[in-house]
N, C-alpha and C positions, 0 to 999 in steps of 0.2 A: 504494500500500500504506500502511495507517495507521502512524503513528509515535506515540511517546509524547506528542507535542504535537498530534496530529491524531486525534480520535475517529473511529471507524468511520463514524458518521453523516456526517461531513464528507468523509472519503476516498471513500466510496461516492457521495456527491453529486457530487464532482468527476469521478469516473470516469464516472458516468452522463451528466453534461453533456458530457464529451469524446466519448462514444459518440454522443449525439444530434447533436452538431455534425458528426461524421464521416458519419453516415448520412443526415441531412437529414430533412425533415418528413413524407415519405410512405411510410415503411417500416412494415411490420407490427410488432406487439408481441404478447405473450402475454396481454394484456388484451383480451378478446373485443370486436371491433369498433373497437378503438382503433389509430390510427396513432401514429407517434412524435410528431406534432404534438398529438394528443389527450392523450397521456401527459404531455407537457411542459406543456400547458394545465392539466391536473389538478393538477400539482405547484405551478405558479405560483399558482393559485387557492387551493390548500391553504395555501401559505406566506403569501400576501399579502392574502387576503380572508376574515378570520374570519367576516364576516357571511354568507358562503356555506356555511360548514361545517355548519350544521344540516341543510341539504338533502342533504349527503353522508352524514352520520351517521344522520339520522332519516328522511329522505325525506319522504313525505306532502306536506303543504301547503308545505313549505319547498323542495321539489325544483324548483319552477318558477323561483324566484329564483336558485337555484344554476345552473340551466340557462341563464338569461339572462346571468349573470355569465360563465359559461364560454364561451358563444357569442361574447360581445364580446372576451374575452381571446384566444380562438383566432384572431381576425382580425389579431392583431399579427404583424409579421415574425417568422419562425421564429428568426432570430438573437437577437431580443429575448427570446423565450420561453426560449431556451437560457441566455441571460445571467441571466434571472430564476431558473432552476433552479440555476445555478451559485452565485449570490450568496445564495440562501436567504431566509428571512424577515427583514424589517427588525427593528431593535433593539426596537421597541415591541411586537412580537408575542411572547408568552411562549415559543413554540417556538424562538425564537432564543437563549433563555437556555441556557447549557451543560448544566445538569442535565436540563432539559426536552427539549432537543435530543437528548441521548443516549437518553432514555426513549422518545420518540415518533417520532424520525426514523431511528433505526438500522435497524429492520426495514423501514420504508417505503422507504428508499433502497436497501437491499440487494435487496429483492424486486423493486422496479421496475427496478433495474439488470439483474437477471436476466430480467425480462419483455422487455426490449429485446434483451439478448444472445441469449437462447434462441429468439427468433423469427427469427434469422439462420441461413442454411443451414450455416455452418461453426462453429457453437458447440460448445464442449466444457466440461465441468465445471471449475470453478476449484478450486485447492488454496489455501485460506486459512490464515493462521497460526493456531496453536492458541489464542492469546489472542482472536482474532476469533471462532473457532468456539465458544469458551466463552461469549462474549457472546450469540451467536445461540442457543445451547442454552438459556440462561437465559430467552430470549424465547419459546420454544416454548409453554410452558403458558399464558402470557398471551395469545398469539395464538389458541390453541385455544379459550380461553374466549370469544373474540369471535365464535365461530360460523364457518361456512364450511368446516368439516371435510368432506373427502370421505366419502361414506357407507360405513360398514362395519357389519356385524351384530355385536351384542354389545359386548364391551369393546375398548379401544384402548390399546396400549402403544407408546411410541417408544423406540428404542434407538440410541445413537450408535456408529458403527463405527470412529471414529478414535481410540479408546482401548482398552486391553486389556479383555477380557471380565471382568466383575465389578468393574470400577473404580468408585469412589464416584461416585454420581450419573450413571451411564452409562445408566440406564433410568428412564423415568417412565410412570406409568399416567395417561392422560388421561381414560379413561372406564371405569367398572366394567361387568362383564357377561361372559357366556360364550356362545359361544367368544370368545377374545380375538385380535384381529388385532395383530400386532407389525410396526411399520414401522422398518426398520433402514437407517441411512445416516449420512453425515457431517451435522453439525448444519445446515449450509446446505441440504442436500437435504431433511432432515426438515422444516425450516422451510418450504420451498417446498411440500412435500406438505401440511402442515397448513394452509397459506394457501389451499388449493384449486387447486393446480397439479400434480396427480398425473401429468399427461401428460408433464411435463418434469423431474420430480424423480427423481434417480437413487437410488432406494431399492429395498430388497427387502421384500416383504410375505409374512408367514407367518401361518397361522391355527392356533391350538392346538386 
């Protein structure tokens, strides 16, 4: 659980590394086609190989280089990959800087932690502290702008269920249009839905 001295990005990274270590390299995840080894490889490449990131973000002609880097990285012992996930990016990579880490790694670590958790047969939703849920709620619009939203007709509204009805900033319109679909749940669950994981997000959908 995060403390005042440990941002959510770091506490979730540690929890994810613990879970990967516990499960081993061959367990499924909620990332289609990826095992736990594949997910650990993705995070190590993301943290430590900035030269491979254009292929992740842009695809196209850069994707071949990213695939080669990932294939080589995946051959490492799984314990080494987990250690890489746990330690995060080296100090010379901007995503290791505290402000950038919080901005870019919070959602990444939370969502991928849930990708592993919710692929296991005994998973259950987590109850996160209000301070953590507030951080995740603030990330929802940014993630929505990145694309990957599940398809809905018309407008799209998200509403958090962990605060009283009508509370300030408890509802956000992500897309204009009519009819409007409203997605209601705790911020973590809404974040998972917005990130393209509607099959495991514990939310309620209503259409006006």
